LUMTORZA-562939 format. One line per 10 residues: number of its first residue (from 1); their letters; for each residue x, y, z of N, C-alpha, C. Coordinates in steps of 0.001 Angstrom, whole numbers, plus 500000, padded with zeros to 6 digits. Example, Ala and Ser with C-alpha at 12.3 -4.5 7.8 and 13.67 -1.06 7.14 Angstrom:
# LUMTORZA-562939
1> AS> 513190/494310/507800/512300/495500/507800/513200/496700/507800 | 512850/497750/507080/513670/498940/507140/512900/500030/507870;
# end
This chain:
# LUMTORZA-562939
1> MSEWPDDPAI> 849439/792093/554589/849266/790621/554726/847447/790745/554824 | 847138/791882/554432/845444/791931/554181/845035/791595/553136 | 845600/791745/552078/845507/791230/550320/846222/789751/550382 | 846706/789098/551017/847406/788051/550845/846560/786741/550639 | 846449/785812/550035/845975/784589/549664/845690/784030/551017 | 844672/783230/551132/844042/782973/552400/845447/781837/553099 | 845466/781801/554282/846616/780701/554900/846555/780875/556393 | 846532/779592/556890/845856/779720/558342/846884/780277/559517 | 848174/780922/558607/849251/781400/559993/848923/783102/559595 | 847865/783834/558744/847857/784997/558573/847164/785430/560323;
11> RPTLWRGLHD> 846299/784704/560459/845203/785511/561656/846691/785289/563300 | 846711/784029/563444/847906/784187/564879/849039/785329/564453 | 849809/785384/563202/850425/786204/563166/850105/787877/563392 | 849200/788005/562860/848401/789410/562841/848314/789876/564156 | 847442/788590/564995/847333/788980/566337/848613/788881/567337 | 849453/788493/566584/850775/788382/567471/851258/789977/567238 | 850903/790542/565753/851066/791876/565777/851072/793035/566040 | 849517/792613/567010/848936/793590/567944/849396/794136/569200 | 850429/792720/569637/851210/792834/571170/852853/793378/570835 | 852954/793948/569428/854428/794508/569180/854677/795682/569835;
21> EYLGSAQAAA> 855911/795282/570567/856482/796936/571349/856497/798070/570754 | 856676/797876/569247/856403/799107/568299/855152/799477/568050 | 854941/800628/568442/853606/801286/568139/852972/801052/566573 | 853761/801674/566109/854016/801739/564339/853448/799837/563831 | 854265/798825/564345/854148/798169/563667/852370/797543/564326 | 852423/797258/565664/851011/797300/566207/850047/797992/565298 | 849961/799087/565072/848935/799747/564436/849235/799289/562728 | 850028/798763/562707/849956/798029/560545/849300/796717/561008 | 849380/796253/562221/848625/794844/562001/847090/794862/562527 | 847015/796211/563134/845687/796110/563493/844862/797136/562135;
31> QSIAKRFLGQ> 845272/797436/561331/844796/797918/559803/844664/796877/559067 | 845429/796260/559345/845537/794797/558162/844309/793954/559182 | 844125/793809/560078/843166/793178/560606/841661/793557/560404 | 841610/795022/560548/840401/795560/560152/840057/795116/558469 | 841131/795411/557707/840527/795223/556410/840396/793280/556122 | 841221/792928/556402/840816/791359/556185/840156/790646/556819 | 839725/790813/558322/838777/790148/558915/837376/791604/559178 | 837483/791934/557962/835983/793469/558199/834495/792304/558356 | 833999/792878/559416/832501/792677/559559/832318/791131/560504 | 833733/790682/560396/833525/788898/561165/833269/789314/562775;
41> ADMAESLCRL> 832590/788816/563255/831918/789053/564722/832867/788602/565769 | 833535/787403/565357/834488/786868/566631/835632/787644/566637 | 836264/788273/565498/837282/788993/565648/837057/790050/566350 | 835829/790754/566466/835370/791809/566794/835415/791654/568475 | 835044/790350/568728/834803/790212/570250/835861/789770/571046 | 836865/789460/569804/838621/789235/570589/838752/790721/570709 | 838742/791470/569920/839300/793047/569965/838711/793456/571578 | 837278/793274/571551/836891/793872/572963/837213/792998/574039 | 837831/791739/574205/838399/791190/574839/839893/791822/575330 | 840728/792127/573976/841588/792472/574339/841498/794399/575284;
51> VAAPPTIGAI> 841273/794696/574491/840531/795920/574917/840420/796250/576745 | 839494/795249/577171/839305/795183/578388/840426/794697/579486 | 840966/793780/578414/842221/793299/579394/843778/793236/578919 | 844260/794451/578473/845420/794689/577345/846757/794473/578345 | 847547/794030/577789/848787/793914/578481/849747/794726/578074 | 849406/795485/577443/850343/796914/577087/849545/797987/576854 | 849945/799516/576754/849448/800255/576251/848987/799917/574728 | 850399/799851/573984/850308/799639/572806/849176/798727/572432 | 849059/798115/572812/847924/796574/572552/846501/797141/572447 | 846399/798008/573710/844977/798258/573825/844428/799927/572528;
61> VAAMEALCRG> 845840/800327/572441/845120/801660/571307/845212/800552/569778 | 845868/799701/569690/846083/799299/568581/844499/798572/568147 | 844170/797877/569443/842784/797270/569436/841739/798084/569052 | 842078/799274/569850/840686/800421/569551/840755/800906/568276 | 841777/801154/567561/841914/801286/565986/841475/800299/564976 | 841730/799398/565179/841230/798121/564683/839718/797879/564691 | 839271/798031/566292/837618/798607/566271/836827/799439/565385 | 837786/800598/565331/836953/801633/564783/837037/801312/563043 | 838298/801263/562782/838508/800800/561241/837626/799668/560457 | 837596/798588/561317/836474/797579/561013/835364/797321/561398;
71> WPQHPKLPQI> 834838/797501/562453/833439/797307/563075/832640/798999/563798 | 832793/799821/562898/832277/800894/563698/831119/800963/564242 | 830363/800021/563594/828808/800381/564106/828605/799066/565581 | 830054/798505/565944/829955/797370/567249/829291/798245/568401 | 828185/797580/569273/827237/798077/570390/828565/798542/571532 | 829330/797622/571400/829981/798287/572731/831309/799194/572397 | 831313/799600/571209/832493/800566/570784/832268/802228/571338 | 831158/802750/571206/830873/803660/572214/831348/803875/573407 | 830943/803049/574194/831350/803281/575541/833037/802738/575592 | 833606/802196/575051/834846/801719/575038/835856/803189/574654;
81> LDHARASANR> 835380/803838/573600/835634/804784/573337/835498/806248/574937 | 834274/806412/575157/833941/807124/576276/835079/806800/577320 | 835075/805550/577981/836259/805249/579089/837511/806107/578423 | 837922/805359/576990/839690/805519/577288/839473/806769/577047 | 838622/807951/576617/839078/809349/576604/838948/809436/577807 | 838759/809565/578945/839115/809964/579911/840333/809247/580968 | 840608/808431/579922/841876/807919/580492/843080/808975/580926 | 843828/808333/582127/845204/809473/582549/846254/808845/581523 | 846236/807566/580859/847405/807667/579422/847381/808751/578347 | 847944/809657/578178/847326/810743/576996/847545/809774/575716;
91> LIAVTAIRGR> 848159/808751/575303/848228/808035/574483/846509/807422/574210 | 846768/806679/575018/844685/806216/574819/843609/807050/574750 | 844030/808219/575058/842543/809498/575702/842895/809454/573781 | 844187/810335/573344/843855/810318/571924/843464/809671/571275 | 843733/808106/571570/843442/807326/570209/841610/807022/570592 | 840990/807821/571707/839986/807738/571482/839220/808585/570958 | 839788/809796/571129/838987/810763/570326/839333/810889/568798 | 840450/810254/568562/840642/809536/567167/839364/808663/566797 | 839288/807934/567383/837837/807250/567271/836243/807980/567288 | 836266/808596/568070/835054/809889/567818/835080/810060/566621;
101> IALGVQTPED> 836257/810798/566362/836427/811643/564988/835639/810461/563936 | 836375/809173/563983/836168/808465/562717/834775/808320/562364 | 833993/808060/563735/832318/807895/563775/832009/809232/563672 | 832608/810254/563572/831734/811683/563594/831331/812002/564314 | 831431/811702/565683/830614/812128/566712/831567/813481/567758 | 832533/813593/567082/833599/814691/567765/833010/815770/568272 | 833312/816522/569206/832905/817598/570121/834028/818965/570337 | 833297/820115/570445/834119/821275/570854/835395/820653/572422 | 834681/820129/572714/835075/819724/573905/836548/818807/573846 | 836011/817901/572562/837404/817086/571858/838797/817875/571872;
111> FGLLARLAER> 838345/818968/570867/839157/819421/570511/839700/820464/571583 | 839402/820626/572700/839829/821381/573850/840485/820311/574870 | 839919/819352/574957/840987/818051/575100/842478/817805/574693 | 842597/817779/573193/843676/817776/572345/844471/818821/572774 | 843816/820054/572627/844848/821293/573049/845445/821394/574106 | 844829/820788/575092/845113/820780/576842/846761/819232/576773 | 846347/818212/575866/846744/817080/575896/848532/817438/575249 | 848017/818577/574506/849798/819022/573781/850078/820109/574032 | 849752/820354/575545/850558/821620/576269/852130/821139/576711 | 851800/819598/576756/853041/818961/577395/853751/818349/576133;
121> DDYSVGGFID> 855022/819163/575646/856115/818410/574457/855968/817182/575054 | 855546/816128/573930/856199/814518/574372/855663/813739/572607 | 857228/813559/572348/857692/813077/571257/856643/811728/570571 | 856238/811064/571535/855843/810071/571473/854667/810051/571345 | 853450/811348/571503/852329/811263/571388/851953/812722/570380 | 852936/813528/570069/852610/814371/569519/852143/814479/568128 | 852698/813268/567269/852173/813449/565702/850714/812781/566080 | 850527/812362/566903/848718/811427/566526/847861/812521/567577 | 848344/813549/568128/847546/814588/568584/847263/815598/567065 | 848323/815861/566727/848320/816533/565453/847116/816379/564605;
131> QAMLDGWAGD> 847718/814376/564257/846546/813968/563167/845357/814003/563800 | 845079/813879/564986/843790/813784/565254/842621/815402/565103 | 843710/816299/565409/843289/817886/564983/842991/817743/563570 | 843686/817254/562567/843774/817602/561099/842233/816771/560763 | 842017/815118/561470/841087/814428/560964/839823/815068/561429 | 839673/815943/562524/838549/816329/562782/838036/817633/562757 | 838844/818823/562439/838908/820164/562307/839591/820666/561278 | 840303/819692/559899/840567/820652/559059/840061/821534/558600 | 840475/823073/558140/839381/823676/557603/838649/824818/558621 | 838982/824391/559998/837909/825197/561142/838665/826007/561476;
141> ERLRAYALNV> 838047/827335/561683/838667/828024/562325/839330/828237/563635 | 838980/826837/564346/839800/826730/566044/840728/826017/565306 | 840950/825510/564196/842227/824661/564034/843372/825693/563558 | 842553/826801/562963/843757/827889/562413/843921/828760/563728 | 843344/829492/564296/843838/830239/565455/844712/829146/566541 | 844283/827870/566698/845342/826755/567800/847034/827149/567034 | 846699/827135/565478/848154/826819/564785/848758/828196/564985 | 847954/829634/564917/848783/830301/564620/849092/831138/565800 | 848431/830586/567044/848632/831748/568409/849199/830591/569618 | 849719/831505/570429/850391/830976/571646/848981/830798/572387;
151> TPGERGRRAR> 848934/829007/572778/847997/828935/573286/848063/829123/575078 | 847231/828620/575593/846884/829338/577106/848117/828678/578220 | 848188/827462/578064/849211/826530/578794/850605/826721/578203 | 851238/827638/577266/851925/827855/577157/853653/827987/577804 | 853050/828462/579062/854438/828792/579937/854978/827504/580664 | 853750/826353/580939/854190/825358/581423/854872/824456/580549 | 854903/824563/579201/855385/823390/578637/857219/823463/578682 | 857859/822319/578556/859212/822196/579089/860165/822788/577776 | 859184/822852/576751/859979/823353/575411/858713/824234/574738 | 859373/825288/574304/857926/826144/573713/857958/825830/572322;
161> HLRPDFGLLI> 856462/825595/571948/855808/825119/570518/856296/826460/569265 | 856599/825897/568554/856883/827205/567792/855337/827265/566834 | 855125/829068/566854/854050/829373/565967/854513/830226/564953 | 854349/829937/563935/853010/829576/563455/853382/828118/563232 | 852168/827056/563839/852302/825309/563525/852261/825135/562466 | 853101/825041/561197/853316/824931/560022/852631/823964/559205 | 852983/822660/559969/852329/821132/559943/850653/821345/559933 | 849907/821798/560852/848572/821650/560961/848218/822660/559880 | 848845/824014/559607/848470/824896/558347/848019/824069/557495 | 849679/823986/556803/849581/822997/555140/848583/822464/555249;
171> NGFPGDREVA> 848810/821047/556395/847926/820444/555979/846630/820392/556132 | 846127/821533/556983/844897/821659/557693/844136/822599/556732 | 844743/823764/556056/843981/824653/554956/844547/824668/553541 | 844389/823570/552756/845014/823660/551580/844874/824622/550486 | 845760/825280/550159/845790/825925/549298/845387/827533/549751 | 845469/827532/550955/844814/828830/551260/845720/829775/551337 | 845363/831109/551139/846173/832065/550810/847045/832820/551671 | 846114/833111/553007/847317/833560/554055/848224/832293/554580 | 847658/831252/554299/848910/829968/554846/850519/830158/553897 | 849888/830388/552599/850937/830154/551435/851590/831672/551692;
181> RLVAADFTNQ> 851410/832709/552332/852054/834205/552194/852978/833787/553756 | 852458/833014/554640/853410/832516/555699/854346/831642/555243 | 854187/830825/554182/855278/829870/554048/856328/830272/553297 | 856009/831154/552106/856648/832023/551820/857569/832985/552235 | 857305/833358/553497/857833/834507/554529/859033/833791/554953 | 858395/832369/555365/859059/831421/556266/860765/830909/555394 | 860174/830920/553739/861736/830585/552966/862376/831931/553146 | 862291/832844/553727/863182/834468/553479/864628/833802/554598 | 864466/832722/555809/865126/832288/556454/865957/831422/556383 | 867310/831059/556282/868264/830195/555835/867551/828695/556445;
191> HPHCLFERDD> 866884/828436/557492/866516/827244/557701/864959/827682/558403 | 864277/827481/557434/862416/827599/557272/862092/826401/558847 | 861211/827016/559014/860675/826078/560079/859537/824770/559229 | 858980/825703/558092/858304/824869/557477/858875/823364/556662 | 860181/823388/556770/860698/822351/556488/860670/820617/557254 | 860113/821093/558442/860093/819880/559887/861306/819002/559411 | 861178/817864/560296/862367/817311/559840/862802/816663/558523 | 863802/816603/558773/864563/815430/557334/864432/816429/555906 | 863595/817779/556228/863710/818791/554985/862325/817878/554155 | 861419/817523/554758/860281/816797/554315/859034/818124/553599;
201> LRALARHFKS> 859097/818025/552467/858152/818792/551881/857152/818102/551276 | 856791/816429/551930/855557/816259/550884/854104/816952/551326 | 854181/817707/552471/852508/818223/552756/852512/819169/551383 | 853544/819504/551753/853708/820907/550840/853116/820890/549255 | 854241/819600/548703/853645/819082/547526/852304/818862/547098 | 851562/817920/548208/850400/817713/547871/849219/818919/548128 | 849630/819712/549073/848487/820930/549105/848580/822086/548810 | 849926/822167/548451/850284/823636/547552/851496/823558/546608 | 851062/822409/545527/852047/822019/544271/851648/823639/543316 | 853038/823941/543098/853027/825283/541587/852383/826114/542318;
211> DSTIVPALEA> 851977/826406/544003/851202/827348/544146/852534/829010/543809 | 851767/829703/543275/852242/831036/542490/852954/831831/543756 | 852605/831331/544837/853037/832639/546133/854357/831738/546673 | 853954/830596/547017/855276/829711/547271/856421/829657/546281 | 856536/829220/545231/857384/828499/544093/858695/829463/544207 | 858297/830633/544111/859197/831646/543969/860240/831585/545276 | 859440/831755/546006/860596/831939/547709/861545/830558/547417 | 860610/829381/547158/860890/827995/547626/862642/828183/546954 | 862369/828413/545631/863075/827728/544484/864595/829040/544992 | 864073/830078/545176/865236/831205/545632/865700/830674/546554;
221> WVLKHRSDDG> 865035/830063/547590/866016/829733/549002/866402/828234/548837 | 866088/827360/547752/867066/825861/547647/868315/826229/546962 | 867988/827286/545804/869138/827303/544966/870315/828326/546117 | 869870/829038/546819/870712/829525/547660/871591/828928/548768 | 870567/828184/549177/871250/827191/550314/871378/825949/549927 | 870884/825100/548977/870991/823609/549377/871148/823389/547653 | 872244/824148/546692/872051/823912/545446/872592/822465/544672 | 873481/822272/545726/873888/820724/545041/873439/819692/546026 | 872182/819626/546611/872010/818847/547594/870547/818253/547060 | 870930/816881/546503/869709/815740/545779/869130/815469/546302;
231> YTLSHVARVA> 869210/815638/548015/867722/815033/548748/866838/816147/548737 | 867620/817220/549060/866261/818740/549193/865398/818865/547951 | 866883/819112/546898/866380/819347/545848/865030/818517/544829 | 865065/817128/545592/864188/816185/544952/863154/816260/545703 | 862957/816877/546778/861710/816999/547650/861181/818602/546973 | 861858/819395/547001/861470/820834/546149/860952/820787/544940 | 861603/819928/543811/860851/819465/542546/859630/819084/542627 | 859249/818502/543847/857993/818107/543928/856844/819116/544128 | 857145/819877/544672/856419/821193/544945/856363/822094/543480 | 857628/822133/542858/857279/823294/541974/858344/822370/540980;
241> PTPTLKAALL> 857875/821705/539910/858696/820987/538581/859449/822234/537575 | 860021/822775/538325/860612/823667/536942/861420/823605/536449 | 862167/824398/535448/863092/823761/534503/864482/824233/535405 | 864534/825301/536173/865558/825411/537146/865812/824346/537524 | 864982/823987/538461/865218/822562/539278/865412/821406/538636 | 864710/821064/537573/865273/819720/536597/866787/820164/536036 | 867487/821274/535887/868822/821500/535823/869198/821379/537070 | 869237/821610/538064/869658/821256/539439/869805/819751/539962 | 868877/819001/539355/868833/817856/539814/869648/816710/538638 | 869551/817161/537717/870432/816648/536651/872241/816714/536991;
251> RCVENDRLSF> 872324/818272/537460/873616/818434/537912/874256/817544/539078 | 873037/816991/539955/873339/815895/541262/873624/814587/540651 | 872613/814431/539604/873023/812867/538799/874314/812902/538529 | 874845/813820/537634/876432/814003/536856/877329/813937/537509 | 877314/814752/538603/878327/815020/540179/878026/813714/540893 | 877306/813135/540913/876742/811938/541719/876460/812621/543522 | 875814/813983/543407/875623/814494/544708/874428/813657/544841 | 874404/812994/545858/873172/812446/546455/872468/812300/545507 | 872358/811404/543905/872011/811055/542979/871041/809598/543596 | 871190/809260/544417/870088/808022/544967/868763/808846/545008;
261> WAAPALVDLW> 868500/810268/545024/867260/810825/545392/867281/811627/544311 | 868068/812216/543169/867731/813107/542455/867326/812115/541429 | 867986/811196/541250/867596/810114/539995/866358/810086/539441 | 865492/809590/540790/864077/809131/540573/863192/810070/541103 | 863689/811243/540888/862510/812606/541255/862924/812787/539976 | 863742/812607/538956/863653/813265/537677/862882/812104/536299 | 862980/811050/537197/862112/810141/536195/860312/810426/536733 | 860513/810670/538003/858778/810629/538546/858591/811969/537785 | 858916/813007/537838/858573/814354/537607/858836/814699/535968 | 859937/814315/535270/859795/814977/533871/859753/813412/533096;
271> GAADAEVRAA> 859526/811651/533362/859557/810916/532607/861221/810246/532193 | 860999/809016/532317/862202/808246/531338/862281/808675/530366 | 861541/808899/529532/861265/809373/528209/861751/810918/527652 | 862080/811495/528853/862193/813114/528412/863883/812880/527958 | 864470/813727/527176/865745/813003/526316/866859/813134/527476 | 866505/814785/528305/868123/814979/528913/867948/814002/530399 | 866949/813362/530514/866590/812585/531781/867409/811282/531396 | 867100/810755/530138/867255/809506/529919/869168/809294/529418 | 869132/810398/528843/870596/810561/528650/871370/810727/529912 | 871124/811475/530952/871932/811694/532439/871676/810082/532986;
281> LLATAGWPVE> 870486/809503/532791/870828/808009/533230/871754/807109/532623 | 871287/806996/531196/872067/805905/530461/873631/806118/530582 | 874327/807173/531112/875485/808205/531048/875713/807031/532504 | 874894/806943/533235/875624/806271/534289/875723/804900/534535 | 875372/804301/533354/875613/802928/532737/877336/802388/533094 | 878188/803503/532858/879756/803070/532874/880175/803443/534000 | 879243/804017/535418/880172/804448/536338/880581/802905/537150 | 881662/803097/537996/881792/801773/538866/880809/801387/539294 | 880840/800235/539838/879713/799208/540654/879155/800709/541659 | 879866/800451/542746/879994/801251/543988/878909/802588/543846;
291> KRQHVAHTLP> 879309/803232/542450/878624/804361/542321/877261/804173/541532 | 877422/803180/540694/876108/803035/539772/875224/802621/540992 | 875349/801845/542067/874482/801131/542680/873401/802830/543131 | 874136/803822/543268/873228/805070/543592/872295/805504/542685 | 872205/804946/541831/871027/805448/540791/870544/803742/540115 | 870822/802744/540359/870375/801658/539332/869024/801415/539799 | 868340/802014/540750/867111/801906/541163/865816/802402/540263 | 866720/803284/539616/865830/804151/538221/866006/803545/536812 | 866880/802567/536720/867614/802049/535143/866317/801621/534556 | 865463/800986/535273/864468/799670/534913/863098/800548/534396;
301> AVVRRLKADD> 863072/802129/534553/862443/802891/533757/862687/803126/532437 | 864163/803428/532898/864621/803425/531295/864873/802441/530372 | 865399/801507/530707/865140/800154/530085/863847/799668/529641 | 863085/799831/530136/861510/799872/529355/861304/800761/528233 | 861777/801738/528378/861571/802998/527239/862531/802090/525848 | 863252/801293/526231/864430/801496/525441/864091/799701/525001 | 863046/798982/525691/862387/797870/525104/863026/796682/525822 | 863319/797001/526998/863835/795731/528313/865118/795156/527966 | 866069/796006/527649/867848/795472/527229/867434/793892/528073 | 868204/792798/527538/868457/792030/528355/870020/792145/529289;
311> EAYGRMRGIL> 870804/792942/528645/872077/793389/529175/871874/794246/530329 | 871608/795453/530357/871196/796129/531276/870576/795284/532318 | 869382/794163/532394/868659/793565/533178/869664/792833/534134 | 870567/792038/532897/871788/791434/533862/872612/792022/534340 | 873157/792846/534003/873874/794140/534803/873445/794532/536241 | 872070/794960/536333/871165/795144/537541/871114/793881/538491 | 871112/792489/537728/871390/791656/538539/872544/791158/539447 | 873537/791506/538384/875026/791308/539366/875090/792436/540178 | 874460/793217/540127/874939/794265/541304/874102/794148/542491 | 872978/793217/542227/872026/792566/543103/872855/791888/543920;
321> FDQPSPGVKA> 873402/790529/543511/874605/789768/543908/876152/789789/544255 | 876248/791115/543421/877727/791007/543867/877896/792310/545293 | 877955/791774/546189/878025/792345/547455/877132/794096/547569 | 875987/793751/547284/875231/795391/547296/875026/796070/548656 | 875211/797343/548797/875292/797945/549682/873134/797187/550515 | 873562/797852/551399/872037/797635/552292/870952/798379/551512 | 870981/799764/550988/870043/800643/550369/869518/799545/549060 | 870810/799537/548312/870484/798694/546918/869550/797226/547505 | 870223/796552/548704/869530/795738/548987/867532/795381/549226 | 867700/796506/549504/866237/797182/549747/865789/797665/548272;
331> SFPRILAQAR> 866407/797932/547605/865336/798283/546667/865553/797262/545125 | 866285/796537/545334/866209/795496/543800/865402/794588/543946 | 864979/793973/545216/863753/792907/544976/862555/793688/544300 | 862333/794813/544884/860913/795588/544040/861406/795798/542650 | 862546/796226/542008/863006/796909/540925/862785/795486/539842 | 863546/794221/540452/863465/793003/539817/861998/792317/539495 | 861068/792510/540631/860017/792248/540472/858956/792888/539414 | 859745/794036/539473/858595/795149/538574/859268/794603/536917 | 860490/794600/536958/861187/794568/535475/861170/792703/534806 | 860707/791996/535236/860349/790496/535053/859819/789557/535999;
341> TLDADLCNWC> 859022/788917/535550/858234/788069/536640/859520/786918/537661 | 859026/786893/538631/859988/786941/539852/860447/785090/539392 | 861702/784740/539660/862521/783559/539211/862727/782728/540915 | 863056/781649/540608/863929/780968/541819/864902/781665/542490 | 865681/782088/541696/867033/782660/542234/866804/783878/543005 | 865330/784333/542558/865180/785534/543390/864582/785667/544695 | 863478/784419/544440/863071/783737/545715/863837/783612/546672 | 864942/782726/546334/865824/782173/546992/867065/783223/547733 | 866881/784177/547256/867794/785127/547756/866866/785852/548606 | 865738/786446/548599/864786/786992/549408/864560/785994/550499;
351> RAEYSKEEGV> 864702/785023/550602/864152/784280/551754/865669/784096/552461 | 867119/784069/551912/868186/784052/552513/868348/785500/553293 | 868044/786362/552709/868000/788000/553073/867199/787767/554679 | 865756/787039/554895/865021/786641/556024/866302/786128/557488 | 867105/785657/557102/868101/785144/558257/869019/785995/558584 | 869077/787254/557832/869986/788286/558336/869567/789327/559224 | 870098/790031/560013/869581/791678/560394/869420/792529/559342 | 869943/792444/558365/869156/793514/557101/867840/792639/556612 | 867558/791472/556653/866660/791379/556465/865186/791876/556714 | 865063/792343/558044/864085/793168/558382/864186/794380/557871;
361> FVAEVGMDLI> 865221/794743/557316/864966/796515/556603/864703/796247/555287 | 865136/795175/554496/864521/794852/553137/863249/794569/553396 | 862451/793840/554243/861216/793317/554425/860970/794577/554423 | 860494/795726/555323/859992/796765/555608/860225/797475/554336 | 861077/797650/553466/861415/798468/552257/860706/798106/551524 | 861358/796178/550910/861282/796312/549646/860352/795133/549283 | 859566/794555/550309/859140/793144/550461/857587/793208/550037 | 857378/794452/550044/855438/793857/550000/855101/793627/548705 | 855484/793976/547533/855118/793287/545859/855559/791966/546024 | 856619/791291/546308/857072/790240/546314/856270/789102/547292;
371> AGQCRLVRQS> 856329/789622/548684/855481/789041/549383/854412/788071/548917 | 853056/789331/548759/852314/788617/548320/852275/787782/546846 | 852893/787695/546065/852965/786829/544920/853670/785263/545361 | 854593/785191/545861/855550/784244/546282/855367/783823/547933 | 854900/782132/547652/854684/781421/548494/856036/781421/549324 | 856698/781367/548797/858102/780468/550008/858480/781946/550520 | 858160/783099/549819/858548/784512/550683/857775/784678/551885 | 855942/784439/551383/855431/784542/552450/855562/783823/553897 | 855954/782545/553701/856352/781315/554391/857454/782369/555510 | 858428/782857/554909/859639/783538/555443/858944/784543/556372;
381> VFDLLSGRDV> 857964/785351/556023/857525/786293/556649/857353/785761/558111 | 856219/784374/558077/855603/783888/558531/856849/783366/560113 | 857557/782824/559511/858786/782415/560388/859479/783549/560819 | 860034/784496/560144/860500/785741/560977/859418/786304/562119 | 858300/786647/561862/857206/787264/562724/857297/786245/564307 | 857197/784870/563581/856809/783962/564958/858095/783680/565837 | 859193/783943/565350/860471/783405/565490/861174/784590/566385 | 861078/785616/565876/861822/786717/566670/861123/788081/566346 | 861261/789091/567529/860844/790031/567193/861083/791254/566216 | 860634/791954/565775/860701/792835/564560/860681/794384/564912;
# end
């Protein structure tokens, strides 16, 4: 909503979002408020009043984030952050330190406080603490020592933190040779710790792409343990787009082994113009609908290379309206918007989806591009957010 055309419903909708029970939604509202109302004094004062008398923990956290992003020079902000840093609530204290980092006034004492707050495993704030450490001390030897070594309060933790902490090392020390050697050694294990949850290798792809130390170990690991897993292969290939991994992804598409993940990786990394990629994806056009749905989100890229085949476009619309799966529902509004100018049928379908439970999923995954262009869909978003919890 931060870039939508002016509409009187935007401000109350975003303000309601600050009070959302889900912290991620409240933070998204805060970021949109900071961007849309940047520098507007009345909004800053409203945020300060919300911090002074917050109805929930999430509301004060979101309000502080909005202030730090949109009004970093506000005269009340330093005092707000100082008081919040001393809060007994760990989430409020961490948010205050993140605010100090954003202002460039963090101190070694702030790092020490973060380390103490991290001594107790708590899923709800662990990610915030790690991000604060990275924002304030990436490349700092204090962060390296913390990530490599057991910290003083280790015995009091309910669950022992893994060391080394690969998340801090990979994100905090891009391209570092010592970190690369640790990661490569970790891939000699069947279940490497550096994969994190859901085998997420995005950080490794961002900070150690095609690293000469990591790539051989990573490729050997995935071919030994996950050779037909399109999901994992799609993440690994983004770290190291090697011919061997390309061949493995092509087999996943051919055999429909999590091809939903394998197909877009092929298009992203080797391009729809690549002869092998194009041939593999066009071959899926003859699959039954229930299988073709798995790769349909990649077909527009191929079709565009073939000068927008109308028959293929019509076939994709057929998949959309012919009892598609939730995943296809989430993907196709964005796909069709990219392939052609929005039409009335698509707008009406999107609006109808907002009246259903799965409409929320569609909104989260596939609606950003459409909502900013279509007044009808924007109104559906306002109706949804004002009438029910999201």
